[in-house]
GUDOKOL-639886 format. One record per residue (C-alpha): x, y, z; residue number from 1. Coordinates in steps of 0.02 Angstrom, whole numbers, always signed. Layout:
+--------+--------+--------+-----+
!      u !      v !      w ! pos !
+--------+--------+--------+-----+
!      X !      Y !      Z ! NUM !
...
+--------+--------+--------+-----+
REM end
This chain:
+--------+--------+--------+-----+
!      u !      v !      w ! pos !
+--------+--------+--------+-----+
!  -1315 !  +1457 !   -577 !   1 !
!  -1344 !  +1345 !   -723 !   2 !
!  -1215 !  +1352 !   -864 !   3 !
!  -1219 !  +1285 !  -1043 !   4 !
!  -1069 !  +1213 !  -1129 !   5 !
!  -1037 !  +1296 !  -1294 !   6 !
!   -864 !  +1269 !  -1317 !   7 !
!   -726 !  +1138 !  -1260 !   8 !
!   -539 !  +1135 !  -1258 !   9 !
!   -482 !   +945 !  -1272 !  10 !
!   -289 !   +913 !  -1255 !  11 !
!   -256 !   +731 !  -1184 !  12 !
!   -108 !   +613 !  -1179 !  13 !
!   -231 !   +462 !  -1165 !  14 !
!   -368 !   +445 !  -1288 !  15 !
!   -455 !   +294 !  -1228 !  16 !
!   -634 !   +331 !  -1182 !  17 !
!   -639 !   +496 !  -1260 !  18 !
!   -741 !   +441 !  -1411 !  19 !
!   -917 !   +431 !  -1325 !  20 !
!   -887 !   +607 !  -1239 !  21 !
!   -847 !   +688 !  -1408 !  22 !
!   -998 !   +601 !  -1492 !  23 !
!  -1119 !   +675 !  -1351 !  24 !
!  -1032 !   +842 !  -1352 !  25 !
!  -1043 !   +855 !  -1546 !  26 !
!  -1239 !   +812 !  -1528 !  27 !
!  -1250 !   +958 !  -1406 !  28 !
!  -1177 !  +1075 !  -1531 !  29 !
!  -1014 !  +1105 !  -1440 !  30 !
!   -864 !  +1169 !  -1530 !  31 !
!   -700 !  +1101 !  -1507 !  32 !
!   -528 !  +1178 !  -1490 !  33 !
!   -380 !  +1052 !  -1469 !  34 !
!   -195 !  +1029 !  -1511 !  35 !
!    -75 !   +905 !  -1605 !  36 !
!   -122 !   +716 !  -1587 !  37 !
!   -293 !   +752 !  -1492 !  38 !
!   -339 !   +868 !  -1639 !  39 !
!   -304 !   +738 !  -1759 !  40 !
!   -394 !   +611 !  -1666 !  41 !
!   -547 !   +719 !  -1650 !  42 !
!   -548 !   +751 !  -1845 !  43 !
!   -522 !   +571 !  -1878 !  44 !
!   -698 !   +534 !  -1799 !  45 !
!   -768 !   +661 !  -1925 !  46 !
!   -796 !   +817 !  -1801 !  47 !
!   -742 !   +979 !  -1848 !  48 !
!   -603 !  +1052 !  -1724 !  49 !
!   -511 !  +1222 !  -1727 !  50 !
!   -320 !  +1211 !  -1679 !  51 !
!   -252 !  +1314 !  -1535 !  52 !
!   -122 !  +1382 !  -1663 !  53 !
!   -261 !  +1462 !  -1758 !  54 !
!   -326 !  +1543 !  -1598 !  55 !
!   -168 !  +1608 !  -1536 !  56 !
!    -78 !  +1636 !  -1693 !  57 !
!    +77 !  +1541 !  -1616 !  58 !
!   +133 !  +1376 !  -1669 !  59 !
!   +178 !  +1233 !  -1546 !  60 !
!   +361 !  +1279 !  -1500 !  61 !
!   +510 !  +1207 !  -1396 !  62 !
!   +477 !  +1026 !  -1458 !  63 !
!   +292 !  +1038 !  -1389 !  64 !
!   +339 !  +1111 !  -1224 !  65 !
!   +238 !  +1274 !  -1257 !  66 !
!    +73 !  +1243 !  -1347 !  67 !
!    -75 !  +1315 !  -1244 !  68 !
!    +10 !  +1430 !  -1136 !  69 !
!    -66 !  +1598 !  -1207 !  70 !
!   -177 !  +1731 !  -1144 !  71 !
!   -307 !  +1683 !  -1280 !  72 !
!   -317 !  +1508 !  -1203 !  73 !
!   -304 !  +1554 !  -1019 !  74 !
!   -407 !  +1714 !  -1035 !  75 !
!   -549 !  +1604 !  -1121 !  76 !
!   -543 !  +1496 !   -962 !  77 !
!   -519 !  +1612 !   -821 !  78 !
!   -630 !  +1766 !   -867 !  79 !
!   -781 !  +1786 !   -757 !  80 !
!   -929 !  +1790 !   -858 !  81 !
!  -1023 !  +1906 !   -734 !  82 !
!   -892 !  +2034 !   -720 !  83 !
!   -918 !  +2174 !   -837 !  84 !
!   -737 !  +2231 !   -842 !  85 !
!   -680 !  +2054 !   -893 !  86 !
!   -802 !  +2038 !  -1023 !  87 !
!   -744 !  +2203 !  -1097 !  88 !
!   -566 !  +2140 !  -1085 !  89 !
!   -612 !  +1971 !  -1176 !  90 !
!   -708 !  +2067 !  -1313 !  91 !
!   -571 !  +2186 !  -1341 !  92 !
!   -429 !  +2050 !  -1370 !  93 !
!   -555 !  +1938 !  -1464 !  94 !
!   -536 !  +1799 !  -1343 !  95 !
!   -662 !  +1658 !  -1358 !  96 !
!   -746 !  +1593 !  -1208 !  97 !
!   -704 !  +1408 !  -1160 !  98 !
!   -831 !  +1317 !  -1052 !  99 !
!   -766 !  +1152 !  -1043 ! 100 !
!   -582 !  +1087 !  -1019 ! 101 !
!   -538 !   +898 !  -1046 ! 102 !
!   -350 !   +874 !  -1019 ! 103 !
!   -242 !   +746 !   -930 ! 104 !
!    -61 !   +745 !   -880 ! 105 !
!    +95 !   +656 !   -948 ! 106 !
!   +127 !   +501 !   -861 ! 107 !
!   +268 !   +545 !   -742 ! 108 !
!   +248 !   +412 !   -618 ! 109 !
!   +237 !   +271 !   -748 ! 110 !
!   +394 !   +334 !   -829 ! 111 !
!   +485 !   +334 !   -666 ! 112 !
!   +427 !   +168 !   -627 ! 113 !
!   +499 !    +97 !   -785 ! 114 !
!   +672 !   +164 !   -738 ! 115 !
!   +677 !   +291 !   -899 ! 116 !
!   +835 !   +407 !   -914 ! 117 !
!   +828 !   +567 !   -810 ! 118 !
!   +795 !   +676 !   -969 ! 119 !
!   +641 !   +560 !  -1021 ! 120 !
!   +564 !   +589 !   -842 ! 121 !
!   +598 !   +777 !   -836 ! 122 !
!   +507 !   +777 !  -1013 ! 123 !
!   +356 !   +700 !   -917 ! 124 !
!   +336 !   +844 !   -810 ! 125 !
!   +183 !   +935 !   -883 ! 126 !
!   +169 !  +1114 !   -890 ! 127 !
!    +34 !  +1164 !   -999 ! 128 !
!    -88 !  +1029 !   -935 ! 129 !
!    -63 !  +1064 !   -750 ! 130 !
!    -87 !  +1257 !   -787 ! 131 !
!   -254 !  +1212 !   -882 ! 132 !
!   -309 !  +1109 !   -735 ! 133 !
!   -280 !  +1241 !   -609 ! 134 !
!   -360 !  +1374 !   -728 ! 135 !
!   -512 !  +1278 !   -755 ! 136 !
!   -528 !  +1218 !   -569 ! 137 !
!   -506 !  +1401 !   -511 ! 138 !
!   -644 !  +1468 !   -615 ! 139 !
!   -767 !  +1321 !   -567 ! 140 !
!   -901 !  +1458 !   -561 ! 141 !
!   -907 !  +1454 !   -747 ! 142 !
!   -806 !  +1309 !   -818 ! 143 !
!   -805 !  +1123 !   -798 ! 144 !
!   -634 !  +1042 !   -788 ! 145 !
!   -607 !   +864 !   -824 ! 146 !
!   -429 !   +814 !   -768 ! 147 !
!   -421 !   +630 !   -802 ! 148 !
!   -504 !   +489 !   -893 ! 149 !
!   -566 !   +421 !   -724 ! 150 !
!   -694 !   +579 !   -739 ! 151 !
!   -757 !   +536 !   -903 ! 152 !
!   -902 !   +427 !   -835 ! 153 !
!   -977 !   +559 !   -720 ! 154 !
!   -949 !   +694 !   -855 ! 155 !
!  -1050 !   +577 !   -985 ! 156 !
!  -1173 !   +551 !   -863 ! 157 !
!  -1189 !   +743 !   -826 ! 158 !
!  -1203 !   +772 !  -1009 ! 159 !
!  -1341 !   +649 !  -1037 ! 160 !
!  -1443 !   +700 !   -879 ! 161 !
!  -1429 !   +896 !   -902 ! 162 !
!  -1407 !   +904 !  -1098 ! 163 !
!  -1239 !   +999 !  -1085 ! 164 !
!  -1288 !  +1108 !   -938 ! 165 !
!  -1218 !  +1104 !   -767 ! 166 !
!  -1247 !  +1185 !   -595 ! 167 !
!  -1129 !  +1262 !   -474 ! 168 !
!  -1114 !  +1104 !   -371 ! 169 !
!  -1069 !  +1000 !   -531 ! 170 !
!   -933 !  +1106 !   -577 ! 171 !
!   -858 !  +1124 !   -402 ! 172 !
!   -857 !   +931 !   -390 ! 173 !
!   -758 !   +919 !   -541 ! 174 !
!   -641 !  +1066 !   -482 ! 175 !
!   -616 !   +962 !   -319 ! 176 !
!   -577 !   +813 !   -423 ! 177 !
!   -456 !   +905 !   -522 ! 178 !
!   -356 !   +975 !   -375 ! 179 !
!   -348 !   +794 !   -320 ! 180 !
!   -262 !   +758 !   -482 ! 181 !
!   -139 !   +900 !   -478 ! 182 !
!    -91 !   +881 !   -303 ! 183 !
!    -44 !   +698 !   -316 ! 184 !
!    +45 !   +742 !   -481 ! 185 !
!   +148 !   +874 !   -390 ! 186 !
!   +184 !   +754 !   -248 ! 187 !
!   +253 !   +626 !   -359 ! 188 !
!   +369 !   +753 !   -430 ! 189 !
!   +431 !   +818 !   -275 ! 190 !
!   +457 !   +641 !   -201 ! 191 !
!   +568 !   +606 !   -368 ! 192 !
!   +677 !   +754 !   -335 ! 193 !
!   +671 !   +734 !   -142 ! 194 !
!   +751 !   +559 !   -167 ! 195 !
!   +709 !   +494 !     +7 ! 196 !
!   +802 !   +641 !    +93 ! 197 !
!   +634 !   +659 !   +190 ! 198 !
!   +652 !   +854 !   +175 ! 199 !
!   +454 !   +860 !   +178 ! 200 !
!   +307 !   +732 !   +185 ! 201 !
!   +204 !   +729 !    +25 ! 202 !
!    +75 !   +579 !    +13 ! 203 !
!    -56 !   +574 !   -107 ! 204 !
!   -176 !   +436 !   -180 ! 205 !
!   -323 !   +446 !   -299 ! 206 !
!   -389 !   +278 !   -249 ! 207 !
!   -494 !   +286 !   -103 ! 208 !
!   -593 !   +145 !    -47 ! 209 !
!   -736 !   +156 !    +81 ! 210 !
!   -734 !     +6 !   +204 ! 211 !
!   -877 !    -49 !   +301 ! 212 !
!   -818 !    +35 !   +452 ! 213 !
!   -647 !    +68 !   +534 ! 214 !
!   -564 !    -40 !   +683 ! 215 !
!   -738 !    -19 !   +769 ! 216 !
!   -912 !     +6 !   +698 ! 217 !
!   -928 !   +183 !   +764 ! 218 !
!   -756 !   +234 !   +666 ! 219 !
!   -762 !   +279 !   +486 ! 220 !
!   -638 !   +173 !   +376 ! 221 !
!   -548 !   +213 !   +221 ! 222 !
!   -409 !   +127 !   +117 ! 223 !
!   -301 !   +228 !     +8 ! 224 !
!   -202 !   +126 !   -112 ! 225 !
!   -200 !     +4 !   -260 ! 226 !
!   -248 !   -165 !   -173 ! 227 !
!   -277 !   -246 !   -336 ! 228 !
!    -90 !   -214 !   -388 ! 229 !
!    -43 !   -324 !   -245 ! 230 !
!   -183 !   -449 !   -232 ! 231 !
!   -317 !   -530 !   -335 ! 232 !
!   -470 !   -572 !   -230 ! 233 !
!   -528 !   -737 !   -294 ! 234 !
!   -677 !   -762 !   -181 ! 235 !
!   -759 !   -705 !    -17 ! 236 !
!   -839 !   -556 !    +65 ! 237 !
!   -785 !   -377 !    +67 ! 238 !
!   -617 !   -340 !   +147 ! 239 !
!   -629 !   -247 !   +316 ! 240 !
!   -515 !   -126 !   +398 ! 241 !
!   -450 !   -258 !   +521 ! 242 !
!   -429 !   -380 !   +386 ! 243 !
!   -310 !   -260 !   +299 ! 244 !
!   -208 !   -233 !   +458 ! 245 !
!   -186 !   -422 !   +479 ! 246 !
!   -162 !   -462 !   +287 ! 247 !
!    -13 !   -323 !   +295 ! 248 !
!    +57 !   -414 !   +458 ! 249 !
!    +45 !   -589 !   +382 ! 250 !
!   +122 !   -555 !   +208 ! 251 !
!   +273 !   -457 !   +293 ! 252 !
!   +298 !   -604 !   +397 ! 253 !
!   +310 !   -738 !   +260 ! 254 !
!   +398 !   -634 !   +138 ! 255 !
!   +557 !   -645 !   +265 ! 256 !
!   +565 !   -838 !   +238 ! 257 !
!   +634 !   -919 !    +72 ! 258 !
!   +581 !  -1108 !   +124 ! 259 !
!   +398 !  -1161 !   +139 ! 260 !
!   +322 !  -1063 !   +272 ! 261 !
!   +146 !  -1034 !   +345 ! 262 !
!    +84 !   -919 !   +464 ! 263 !
!    -82 !   -899 !   +569 ! 264 !
!   -112 !   -719 !   +628 ! 265 !
!   -232 !   -643 !   +757 ! 266 !
!   -230 !   -455 !   +791 ! 267 !
!    -63 !   -429 !   +694 ! 268 !
!    +23 !   -560 !   +793 ! 269 !
!    +72 !   -747 !   +744 ! 270 !
!    -13 !   -877 !   +849 ! 271 !
!    +60 !  -1010 !   +745 ! 272 !
!   +201 !  -1025 !   +621 ! 273 !
!   +312 !  -1163 !   +547 ! 274 !
!   +429 !  -1204 !   +408 ! 275 !
!   +402 !  -1375 !   +331 ! 276 !
!   +431 !  -1464 !   +167 ! 277 !
!   +250 !  -1443 !   +113 ! 278 !
!   +118 !  -1317 !   +140 ! 279 !
!     +9 !  -1454 !   +226 ! 280 !
!   +138 !  -1495 !   +347 ! 281 !
!   +174 !  -1317 !   +384 ! 282 !
!    -20 !  -1291 !   +422 ! 283 !
!    -16 !  -1443 !   +541 ! 284 !
!   +136 !  -1375 !   +641 ! 285 !
!    +78 !  -1197 !   +642 ! 286 !
!   -108 !  -1245 !   +700 ! 287 !
!    -31 !  -1352 !   +840 ! 288 !
!    +46 !  -1198 !   +922 ! 289 !
!   -125 !  -1122 !   +970 ! 290 !
!   -283 !  -1203 !   +886 ! 291 !
!   -391 !  -1091 !   +998 ! 292 !
!   -327 !   -926 !   +924 ! 293 !
!   -313 !   -987 !   +749 ! 294 !
!   -507 !   -984 !   +744 ! 295 !
!   -550 !   -843 !   +634 ! 296 !
!   -370 !   -796 !   +589 ! 297 !
!   -283 !   -742 !   +445 ! 298 !
!   -181 !   -884 !   +356 ! 299 !
!    -32 !   -842 !   +235 ! 300 !
!    +96 !   -946 !   +153 ! 301 !
!   +238 !   -911 !    +35 ! 302 !
!   +200 !  -1066 !    -79 ! 303 !
!    +55 !  -1143 !   -194 ! 304 !
!    -85 !  -1215 !    -95 ! 305 !
!   -130 !  -1384 !   -158 ! 306 !
!   -290 !  -1480 !   -127 ! 307 !
!   -211 !  -1584 !    +28 ! 308 !
!   -166 !  -1417 !   +109 ! 309 !
!   -341 !  -1337 !    +74 ! 310 !
!   -438 !  -1483 !   +147 ! 311 !
!   -338 !  -1474 !   +304 ! 312 !
!   -348 !  -1278 !   +319 ! 313 !
!   -533 !  -1294 !   +276 ! 314 !
!   -565 !  -1391 !   +428 ! 315 !
!   -564 !  -1231 !   +539 ! 316 !
!   -652 !  -1062 !   +506 ! 317 !
!   -528 !   -929 !   +454 ! 318 !
!   -556 !   -753 !   +389 ! 319 !
!   -423 !   -744 !   +249 ! 320 !
!   -311 !   -851 !   +165 ! 321 !
!   -172 !   -784 !    +62 ! 322 !
!    -42 !   -872 !    -53 ! 323 !
!    +61 !   -836 !   -214 ! 324 !
!    -64 !   -967 !   -306 ! 325 !
!   -178 !  -1107 !   -287 ! 326 !
!   -214 !  -1275 !   -382 ! 327 !
!   -391 !  -1280 !   -457 ! 328 !
!   -424 !  -1435 !   -346 ! 329 !
!   -379 !  -1323 !   -192 ! 330 !
!   -495 !  -1184 !   -246 ! 331 !
!   -641 !  -1308 !   -273 ! 332 !
!   -620 !  -1350 !    -87 ! 333 !
!   -588 !  -1168 !    -28 ! 334 !
!   -738 !  -1100 !   -122 ! 335 !
!   -869 !  -1201 !    -30 ! 336 !
!   -893 !  -1075 !   +102 ! 337 !
!   -948 !   -904 !    +29 ! 338 !
!   -876 !   -786 !   +151 ! 339 !
!   -694 !   -852 !   +153 ! 340 !
!   -582 !   -719 !    +79 ! 341 !
!   -457 !   -804 !    -34 ! 342 !
!   -321 !   -695 !    -93 ! 343 !
!   -186 !   -730 !   -238 ! 344 !
!    -37 !   -619 !   -194 ! 345 !
!    +51 !   -531 !   -340 ! 346 !
!   +218 !   -446 !   -352 ! 347 !
!   +151 !   -274 !   -325 ! 348 !
!   +205 !   -267 !   -148 ! 349 !
!   +383 !   -280 !   -197 ! 350 !
!   +375 !   -105 !   -279 ! 351 !
!   +291 !    -19 !   -139 ! 352 !
!   +368 !   +122 !    -36 ! 353 !
!   +503 !    +74 !    +88 ! 354 !
!   +435 !   +199 !   +217 ! 355 !
!   +305 !   +186 !   +363 ! 356 !
!   +192 !   +332 !   +408 ! 357 !
!   +101 !   +350 !   +565 ! 358 !
!    -16 !   +495 !   +621 ! 359 !
!    +29 !   +552 !   +794 ! 360 !
!    -11 !   +700 !   +898 ! 361 !
!    -28 !   +844 !   +779 ! 362 !
!    +90 !   +766 !   +650 ! 363 !
!   +162 !   +615 !   +572 ! 364 !
!   +299 !   +490 !   +612 ! 365 !
!   +396 !   +423 !   +468 ! 366 !
!   +526 !   +286 !   +469 ! 367 !
!   +607 !   +160 !   +349 ! 368 !
!   +523 !    -12 !   +352 ! 369 !
!   +608 !   -142 !   +455 ! 370 !
!   +680 !   -252 !   +319 ! 371 !
!   +826 !   -314 !   +420 ! 372 !
!   +846 !   -505 !   +420 ! 373 !
!   +993 !   -582 !   +510 ! 374 !
!  +1080 !   -732 !   +442 ! 375 !
!  +1206 !   -856 !   +524 ! 376 !
!  +1344 !   -739 !   +480 ! 377 !
!  +1266 !   -602 !   +588 ! 378 !
!  +1268 !   -705 !   +743 ! 379 !
!  +1400 !   -680 !   +876 ! 380 !
!  +1417 !   -815 !  +1006 ! 381 !
!  +1442 !   -726 !  +1171 ! 382 !
!  +1435 !   -892 !  +1278 ! 383 !
!  +1570 !  -1037 !  +1311 ! 384 !
!  +1441 !  -1153 !  +1229 ! 385 !
!  +1400 !  -1124 !  +1049 ! 386 !
!  +1228 !  -1169 !   +976 ! 387 !
!  +1210 !  -1321 !   +877 ! 388 !
!  +1164 !  -1317 !   +691 ! 389 !
!   +995 !  -1361 !   +733 ! 390 !
!   +978 !  -1228 !   +864 ! 391 !
!  +1044 !  -1096 !   +747 ! 392 !
!   +911 !  -1136 !   +619 ! 393 !
!   +777 !  -1119 !   +760 ! 394 !
!   +867 !   -956 !   +825 ! 395 !
!   +847 !   -878 !   +652 ! 396 !
!   +679 !   -933 !   +631 ! 397 !
!   +621 !   -864 !   +806 ! 398 !
!   +720 !   -706 !   +768 ! 399 !
!   +611 !   -677 !   +611 ! 400 !
!   +451 !   -707 !   +708 ! 401 !
!   +492 !   -596 !   +855 ! 402 !
!   +537 !   -456 !   +735 ! 403 !
!   +349 !   -469 !   +672 ! 404 !
!   +280 !   -485 !   +852 ! 405 !
!   +213 !   -325 !   +961 ! 406 !
!   +338 !   -274 !  +1090 ! 407 !
!   +388 !   -316 !  +1221 ! 408 !
!   +410 !   -488 !  +1129 ! 409 !
!   +476 !   -659 !  +1171 ! 410 !
!   +461 !   -806 !  +1047 ! 411 !
!   +494 !   -991 !  +1097 ! 412 !
!   +529 !  -1104 !   +949 ! 413 !
!   +583 !  -1279 !   +913 ! 414 !
!   +620 !  -1379 !   +753 ! 415 !
!   +558 !  -1218 !   +657 ! 416 !
!   +390 !  -1216 !   +732 ! 417 !
!   +322 !  -1073 !   +841 ! 418 !
!   +294 !  -1155 !  +1016 ! 419 !
!   +218 !   -994 !  +1101 ! 420 !
!   +251 !   -806 !  +1108 ! 421 !
!   +229 !   -670 !  +1228 ! 422 !
!   +166 !   -521 !  +1151 ! 423 !
!   +142 !   -333 !  +1190 ! 424 !
!   +185 !   -344 !  +1381 ! 425 !
!   +251 !   -206 !  +1481 ! 426 !
!   +403 !   -310 !  +1542 ! 427 !
!   +502 !   -438 !  +1458 ! 428 !
!   +483 !   -556 !  +1610 ! 429 !
!   +306 !   -547 !  +1590 ! 430 !
!   +314 !   -583 !  +1398 ! 431 !
!   +423 !   -736 !  +1438 ! 432 !
!   +305 !   -803 !  +1566 ! 433 !
!   +157 !   -780 !  +1455 ! 434 !
!   +242 !   -884 !  +1325 ! 435 !
!   +293 !  -1031 !  +1436 ! 436 !
!   +119 !  -1041 !  +1513 ! 437 !
!    +49 !  -1045 !  +1335 ! 438 !
!   +169 !  -1175 !  +1286 ! 439 !
!   +136 !  -1277 !  +1433 ! 440 !
!    -64 !  -1253 !  +1409 ! 441 !
!    -51 !  -1334 !  +1243 ! 442 !
!    +63 !  -1487 !  +1294 ! 443 !
!   +235 !  -1432 !  +1215 ! 444 !
!   +399 !  -1489 !  +1290 ! 445 !
!   +520 !  -1344 !  +1300 ! 446 !
!   +671 !  -1446 !  +1332 ! 447 !
!   +783 !  -1404 !  +1186 ! 448 !
!   +691 !  -1254 !  +1133 ! 449 !
!   +757 !  -1082 !  +1094 ! 450 !
!   +710 !   -918 !  +1139 ! 451 !
!   +711 !   -752 !  +1042 ! 452 !
!   +695 !   -574 !  +1121 ! 453 !
!   +653 !   -419 !  +1020 ! 454 !
!   +766 !   -307 !  +1129 ! 455 !
!   +903 !   -345 !  +1261 ! 456 !
!   +884 !   -419 !  +1422 ! 457 !
!   +897 !   -275 !  +1563 ! 458 !
!   +922 !   -413 !  +1698 ! 459 !
!   +973 !   -589 !  +1696 ! 460 !
!   +805 !   -641 !  +1768 ! 461 !
!   +731 !   -684 !  +1590 ! 462 !
!   +879 !   -809 !  +1546 ! 463 !
!   +846 !   -892 !  +1724 ! 464 !
!   +671 !   -917 !  +1698 ! 465 !
!   +695 !   -981 !  +1527 ! 466 !
!   +832 !  -1106 !  +1564 ! 467 !
!   +733 !  -1180 !  +1714 ! 468 !
!   +586 !  -1207 !  +1583 ! 469 !
!   +701 !  -1306 !  +1470 ! 470 !
!   +775 !  -1175 !  +1351 ! 471 !
!   +947 !  -1216 !  +1294 ! 472 !
!   +984 !  -1076 !  +1170 ! 473 !
!   +951 !   -888 !  +1157 ! 474 !
!   +955 !   -741 !  +1040 ! 475 !
!   +938 !   -567 !  +1073 ! 476 !
!  +1016 !   -399 !  +1010 ! 477 !
!  +1136 !   -368 !  +1161 ! 478 !
!  +1179 !   -202 !  +1216 ! 479 !
!  +1127 !   -197 !  +1395 ! 480 !
!  +1244 !   -134 !  +1524 ! 481 !
!  +1208 !   -292 !  +1614 ! 482 !
!  +1244 !   -412 !  +1467 ! 483 !
!  +1381 !   -488 !  +1566 ! 484 !
!  +1257 !   -540 !  +1707 ! 485 !
!  +1144 !   -637 !  +1581 ! 486 !
!  +1297 !   -713 !  +1485 ! 487 !
!  +1372 !   -775 !  +1649 ! 488 !
!  +1208 !   -852 !  +1698 ! 489 !
!  +1209 !   -936 !  +1537 ! 490 !
!  +1391 !  -1009 !  +1554 ! 491 !
!  +1355 !  -1075 !  +1731 ! 492 !
!  +1207 !  -1163 !  +1666 ! 493 !
!  +1251 !  -1227 !  +1496 ! 494 !
!  +1147 !  -1118 !  +1395 ! 495 !
!  +1214 !  -1047 !  +1237 ! 496 !
!  +1176 !   -859 !  +1175 ! 497 !
!  +1204 !   -767 !  +1016 ! 498 !
!  +1188 !   -575 !   +987 ! 499 !
!  +1133 !   -488 !   +834 ! 500 !
!  +1165 !   -303 !   +871 ! 501 !
!   +994 !   -271 !   +794 ! 502 !
!   +842 !   -227 !   +900 ! 503 !
!   +665 !   -275 !   +834 ! 504 !
!   +545 !   -165 !   +922 ! 505 !
!   +364 !   -169 !   +855 ! 506 !
!   +251 !    -51 !   +942 ! 507 !
+--------+--------+--------+-----+
REM end
C-alpha cells in the first residue's frame, strides 16, 4: 500500500548530507519535528520546524539523556493507521502522526577507538535514537525509518522518483537497513562490556562487498569489512575472494619481520621468502626458491618498492603486489599492465580484532590470533652442539615461516632464504621429503641448511632424513615423549637442535 509522507521527525548527530534531504522534503510540503541542535540546523536553513518539547510539554532533561522518549512521539510512530482502536487512541490524546523518522546514533565505536574515558564512552550509548529506530522499523507498514546517513542517498532517490510516497517494499527495505544498524550498534556495546571474555559471540558489519564469486565460480562470495582502512588500491582489477585469502596470509607473514623481507605466496603458503638489505635482493632470493609456483602469485614486502625492485618483479606475471609504499618511478613500471593489483598497505590492520572466527558444523570456532614470535632468548639448546650465530638467525627465520605454513609443515632455510617447504601433509616425514625433493629440483645445496617444524617430532626418523640431506640445525617446539630419541640422534651425528615450547599448527 502506498503511503504519503506528511510529517518527519529528524534528530541526528551527524548533519552532513542532510541539507538536500530537507530541501526536497520541504518542497513536498512535509512538516518537520526535531530536537536541540538538529532543530537549530533545520531552522538555520530557513525551514519551519516544531520542537519535540512543544509536542510533549516536557523539556530535554538529564543532560539530554531524555528528549524523545514520550508517548506523543512513539505513539505517533507506532500507531497502526488502519486500526480503528489505534486511531481513536491517537485522536483522544492529540498525538500527531509521524510518517518519516530520520535518526542516527551517537558514535560509540569511534569513542572507544580514541581511548576515551569510561564515562565518555557510556554517554555515547544511545537510548532515544535506538528506540526511535526500533519503533520506526517495527511499524514499517506505515513509517519510513532512515537510521544512518548511508541511507540518505536511497531516501533522496525515493523522494525524487515517487514524490514523497512509498510502497510497502520500500518501507520494508529501510526497516531491514535500520535493524542492521541497530544490531551492529548493540554488538559493539556488548563487545565493549564483554572485554574479550568470550561469554557470547557478536559480530556485525555494515560493510558488505559482493565479490565476483567465492572460492569457486559456483559459490557466492561476499567480504564484510573495511578493506579501504587497511589498503589503498592504486591499480588493477577487482579483488577476488581468493585474492583476499592470499593477501591476508601474505601481510600476516611479512608483518612478523622487522628487517627487509619479501614473500611470494600461492594458495596461502609461501613458495618464496627471503630477508635481504634491499627489496630487489629479497625478490631475487625469494624467486629462486620456486620460480614456477611464483607465476600468478601474491607478492608482499614490508619496505618501500623502488624502480629497481619493480622492474625485477614485473618480469613475471603476478596477481597482487603489496607494500607500505612505492616510489613514483616504481609505479610507472608497475602500472604498465592494467590488471595487476597494486596495494599500498596502511596501518588499519594493526587496529583489527585479535580473534579469528571460523564457521564449523552448526556453530563457530573462535580463537586468539597466533601472534607469538620466538626470539633468541626463547630458544633452548637441547643438544651437545649449539647452533652457530648464523644458524640461530636462520632458525628464527624458518620458525616464522613454518608458523605461516599449512600443517603438517616443514621449512628448510639457509642464509635467511626459503629453500623449500613441505606443506599440508598428513605426516611430518612426508612434509620433509616433499621439501627435500623440491630443494633438489631447484638445485639448492642443503649442506648447512636448517629445518623448522611446526610441531614436535613423534619419532626420530625426521631428523635422520634431514641430517642425511645435509641439515645441520633444527628448531621445533619439543614435547614429544620420544624427544630424547631425536635429540640422541642429533648428538651422535653433529646436528644442533633447539626447542621453543610453542607449537605453530595452521590447519
